[in-house]
Residue frames relative to the residue before (quaternion, step in Angstrom):
aa qw qx qy qz dx dy dz
M 1.0000 0.0000 0.0000 0.0000 0.00 0.00 0.00
T 0.3687 -0.7371 0.5293 0.2015 3.57 -0.89 0.96
C 0.4905 -0.6515 0.5035 0.2853 3.53 -1.09 0.82
L 0.5108 -0.6643 0.4580 0.2966 3.59 -0.81 1.00
F 0.7102 0.4518 -0.2768 0.4635 3.62 0.81 -0.94
C 0.6009 0.5297 -0.3620 0.4766 3.60 1.08 -0.60
A 0.6418 0.5130 -0.3186 0.4726 3.59 1.01 -0.80
I 0.6285 0.5124 -0.3308 0.4827 3.61 1.02 -0.74
L 0.6724 0.4970 -0.2969 0.4612 3.60 0.87 -0.93
A 0.6782 0.4811 -0.2870 0.4757 3.59 1.08 -0.67
G 0.5094 -0.6581 0.4135 0.3693 3.59 1.26 -0.23
D 0.4675 0.6943 -0.4306 0.3375 3.58 1.27 0.16
I 0.7481 0.2113 -0.1257 0.6164 3.57 1.25 -0.53
H 0.4815 -0.6951 0.4630 0.2657 3.56 -0.89 0.97
A 0.1124 0.7405 -0.6593 0.0660 3.55 -1.15 0.76
H 0.4343 -0.6552 0.5494 0.2834 3.55 -1.28 0.46
F 0.1895 -0.8141 0.5427 0.0828 3.56 -0.19 1.30
V 0.3245 -0.7108 0.5988 0.1755 3.52 -1.09 0.91
F 0.7580 -0.1608 0.0846 0.6264 3.55 1.09 -0.75
D 0.1448 -0.7681 0.6221 0.0454 3.48 -1.27 0.52
E 0.0353 0.8107 -0.5752 0.1028 3.53 -0.31 1.32
P 0.7145 -0.4761 0.2844 0.4265 3.61 -1.18 0.33
L 0.7956 0.3108 -0.1536 0.4969 3.61 0.95 -0.79
I 0.7987 0.1788 -0.0378 0.5733 3.56 1.08 -0.81
A 0.0711 -0.7761 0.6242 0.0545 3.57 -1.09 0.70
G 0.1478 -0.7825 0.5990 0.0843 3.53 -1.24 0.47
F 0.0579 0.7949 -0.6000 0.0682 3.57 -0.87 0.93
L 0.6149 -0.5658 0.4063 0.3697 3.55 -1.21 0.56
D 0.4656 -0.6391 0.5367 0.2944 3.54 -1.08 0.81
S 0.4317 -0.7213 0.4751 0.2601 3.61 -0.81 0.94
R 0.7359 0.2432 -0.1755 0.6070 3.61 1.32 -0.27
P 0.0227 -0.8747 0.4838 0.0183 3.60 0.61 1.09
V 0.5175 -0.5699 0.5325 0.3520 3.51 -1.27 0.53
F 0.7370 -0.0361 0.0509 0.6730 3.55 1.01 -1.00
K 0.6369 -0.5196 0.3935 0.4116 3.57 -1.19 0.46
V 0.7789 0.2602 -0.2861 0.4938 3.52 -1.09 0.97
H 0.3230 0.6956 -0.5422 0.3432 3.61 1.25 0.35
T 0.0738 -0.8270 0.5565 -0.0313 3.55 -0.53 1.26
L 0.2604 -0.7343 0.6070 0.1567 3.55 -1.19 0.65
L 0.1743 -0.7570 0.6226 0.0948 3.55 -0.87 1.00
V 0.0053 -0.8122 0.5819 -0.0413 3.58 -0.82 0.99
P 0.4339 -0.6353 0.5506 0.3240 3.54 -1.13 0.55
R 0.5213 -0.6329 0.4659 0.3325 3.58 -1.05 0.69
T 0.6304 0.4862 -0.3125 0.5182 3.56 1.19 -0.58
H 0.4068 -0.7125 0.5078 0.2629 3.59 -0.79 0.91
V 0.1591 0.7058 -0.6805 0.1159 3.51 -0.94 1.09
D 0.5064 -0.6837 0.4401 0.2870 3.56 -0.95 0.87
T 0.8201 0.0313 0.0548 0.5687 3.56 0.78 -1.06
I 0.6875 -0.4751 0.3495 0.4237 3.54 -1.32 0.21
T 0.5507 0.6239 -0.3868 0.3973 3.59 1.17 -0.48
E 0.7300 0.4142 -0.2234 0.4956 3.57 1.08 -0.74
L 0.4558 0.7022 -0.4516 0.3086 3.61 1.23 -0.16
P 0.4084 -0.7052 0.5134 0.2689 3.60 -0.70 1.02
P 0.5910 -0.6145 0.3890 0.3490 3.62 -0.96 0.83
D 0.6444 0.5276 -0.3491 0.4295 3.62 1.03 -0.59
L 0.6585 0.4797 -0.3244 0.4806 3.62 1.25 -0.03
Y 0.4255 0.7109 -0.4666 0.3097 3.61 1.25 -0.11
A 0.7286 0.4432 -0.2551 0.4557 3.56 0.64 -1.14
P 0.6564 0.4982 -0.3453 0.4491 3.67 0.83 -0.75
L 0.6658 0.4998 -0.3149 0.4557 3.63 0.96 -0.79
V 0.6982 0.4444 -0.2743 0.4897 3.57 0.82 -0.98
G 0.6205 0.5404 -0.3402 0.4551 3.60 1.04 -0.67
A 0.6387 0.5076 -0.3183 0.4828 3.56 1.02 -0.82
A 0.6354 0.5225 -0.3303 0.4628 3.61 0.99 -0.77
A 0.6495 0.5146 -0.3191 0.4600 3.59 0.94 -0.83
R 0.6754 0.4773 -0.2954 0.4784 3.59 0.93 -0.87
L 0.6513 0.5187 -0.3190 0.4528 3.57 1.02 -0.77
T 0.6545 0.5020 -0.3308 0.4584 3.60 0.93 -0.79
A 0.6201 0.5116 -0.3427 0.4861 3.60 1.08 -0.62
A 0.6630 0.5053 -0.3132 0.4549 3.59 0.96 -0.81
V 0.6027 0.5563 -0.3529 0.4503 3.60 1.05 -0.72
R 0.6673 0.4911 -0.2977 0.4743 3.57 0.99 -0.84
S 0.7418 0.4216 -0.2559 0.4544 3.60 0.76 -0.96
A 0.7018 0.4706 -0.2833 0.4536 3.62 0.96 -0.73
L 0.8213 0.2684 -0.0925 0.4949 3.57 1.00 -0.81
G 0.4482 -0.7019 0.4493 0.3232 3.54 1.22 -0.22
A 0.3074 0.7435 -0.5305 0.2667 3.58 1.18 0.46
Q 0.4696 -0.6781 0.4870 0.2873 3.57 -1.09 0.67
G 0.7910 -0.1026 0.0881 0.5967 3.58 1.14 -0.47
S 0.3223 -0.7364 0.5526 0.2200 3.56 -1.20 -0.42
F 0.3347 -0.6659 0.6278 0.2247 3.47 -1.42 0.30
V 0.0584 -0.7923 0.6073 -0.0007 3.60 -0.73 1.05
A 0.1279 0.8179 -0.5451 0.1320 3.58 -0.71 1.06
I 0.1435 -0.7317 0.6577 0.1067 3.48 -1.36 0.51
N 0.2092 -0.7215 0.6416 0.1551 3.55 -0.89 0.93
N 0.1591 -0.7948 0.5823 0.0626 3.55 -0.95 0.87
T 0.8211 -0.1031 -0.0438 0.5596 3.54 -0.16 1.43
V 0.7639 0.2932 -0.1880 0.5434 3.63 0.42 -1.13
S 0.8291 0.0905 -0.1413 0.5334 3.60 -0.81 1.08
Q 0.4901 0.6105 -0.4582 0.4209 3.60 1.19 0.39
S 0.2433 -0.8327 0.4814 0.1248 3.57 -0.02 1.31
V 0.7492 0.2142 -0.1571 0.6068 3.61 1.18 -0.48
P 0.3350 -0.7726 0.5001 0.2019 3.62 -0.61 1.05
H 0.4887 0.5283 -0.5034 0.4781 3.55 0.59 1.30
L 0.5199 -0.6629 0.4262 0.3296 3.58 -0.61 1.08
H 0.1470 0.7805 -0.5988 0.1030 3.56 -0.88 0.94
M 0.2711 -0.7459 0.5949 0.1272 3.51 -1.09 0.85
H 0.2938 -0.7477 0.5737 0.1596 3.55 -0.85 1.03
V 0.0337 -0.7392 0.6717 0.0370 3.58 -1.04 0.83
V 0.0266 -0.8150 0.5749 -0.0680 3.53 -0.42 1.34
P 0.4029 -0.7100 0.5142 0.2629 3.62 -0.75 1.00
R 0.1135 -0.7994 0.5883 0.0444 3.57 -1.08 0.75
T 0.0135 -0.7406 0.6709 0.0337 3.48 -1.28 0.60
K 0.5981 -0.5665 0.4092 0.3924 3.56 -1.10 0.66
G 0.8188 0.2201 -0.1837 0.4974 3.56 -0.93 0.96
D 0.4053 0.7452 -0.4566 0.2683 3.62 1.21 0.29
G 0.5607 -0.6549 0.3644 0.3521 3.60 1.26 -0.07
L 0.5355 0.6059 -0.4275 0.4043 3.60 1.21 -0.12
R 0.0056 0.8065 -0.5875 0.0656 3.55 -0.68 1.14
G 0.8539 -0.0084 -0.0212 0.5200 3.53 -0.84 1.02
F 0.7355 -0.3994 0.3081 0.4524 3.51 -0.92 -0.91
F 0.4190 0.6442 -0.5052 0.3927 3.57 1.19 0.57
W 0.0794 -0.8287 0.5540 -0.0069 3.55 -0.45 1.22
P 0.1576 -0.7689 0.6108 0.1044 3.62 -0.14 1.17
R 0.2931 -0.7633 0.5518 0.1642 3.57 -1.07 0.63
T 0.1816 -0.7539 0.6219 0.1085 3.53 -1.22 0.60
K 0.3131 -0.7219 0.5750 0.2240 3.58 -1.29 -0.12
Y 0.4668 -0.6022 0.5569 0.3307 3.50 -1.32 0.40
G 0.5990 -0.5875 0.4063 0.3619 3.56 -1.09 0.68
D 0.7583 -0.1830 0.1462 0.6083 3.53 1.07 -0.84
E 0.7342 -0.4085 0.3008 0.4512 3.57 -1.32 0.01
A 0.6303 0.5454 -0.3410 0.4348 3.61 0.99 -0.74
E 0.6449 0.5025 -0.3267 0.4742 3.60 0.97 -0.77
A 0.6523 0.5007 -0.3206 0.4700 3.61 0.91 -0.83
A 0.6507 0.5160 -0.3122 0.4614 3.59 0.96 -0.85
E 0.6479 0.5145 -0.3212 0.4608 3.59 0.98 -0.79
Y 0.6477 0.4957 -0.3234 0.4798 3.63 0.95 -0.79
A 0.6465 0.5112 -0.3257 0.4633 3.60 0.92 -0.86
S 0.6428 0.5268 -0.3151 0.4582 3.59 0.98 -0.83
R 0.6493 0.5149 -0.3172 0.4612 3.60 0.92 -0.85
L 0.6860 0.4806 -0.2805 0.4688 3.53 0.92 -0.91
R 0.6060 0.5469 -0.3412 0.4662 3.61 1.02 -0.78
G 0.6831 0.5125 -0.2833 0.4364 3.55 0.91 -0.94
A 0.7039 0.4529 -0.2611 0.4808 3.57 1.17 -0.53
M 0.5307 0.6389 -0.4080 0.3790 3.62 1.26 -0.19
T 0.3096 -0.7140 0.5953 0.1999 3.56 -1.06 0.79
P 0.5701 -0.6089 0.4180 0.3599 3.59 -1.08 0.61
A 0.6040 -0.5688 0.4276 0.3590 3.55 -1.25 0.51
């Protein structure tokens, strides 16, 4: 069975990329908690954070820091929720970090993650473009 995220990284499955770097990539979650919910993934396939090679720690966390700044500047979010599920609740067995924009009163409570949808592909592409434009280089 092919890994969904590896297929996305290979270009075999469409995704709206926010950034694409040699070690880490980020693309919009197709079932976002809130619009611009982004998944950060190492290009190297690892199932969980336990298998993440130490040389990828800084690139992954650095990408998350840059992405959270971009979410604020591109969308006016007040903050973000950053999370990694490790095996339990990990719907795709490829390490991925969720970066979810947050605003006070947005309705997100605890670990109940309601999901939303983009109106269409054009709306998702426009959000990805805005976020890409706000990302600082590594």
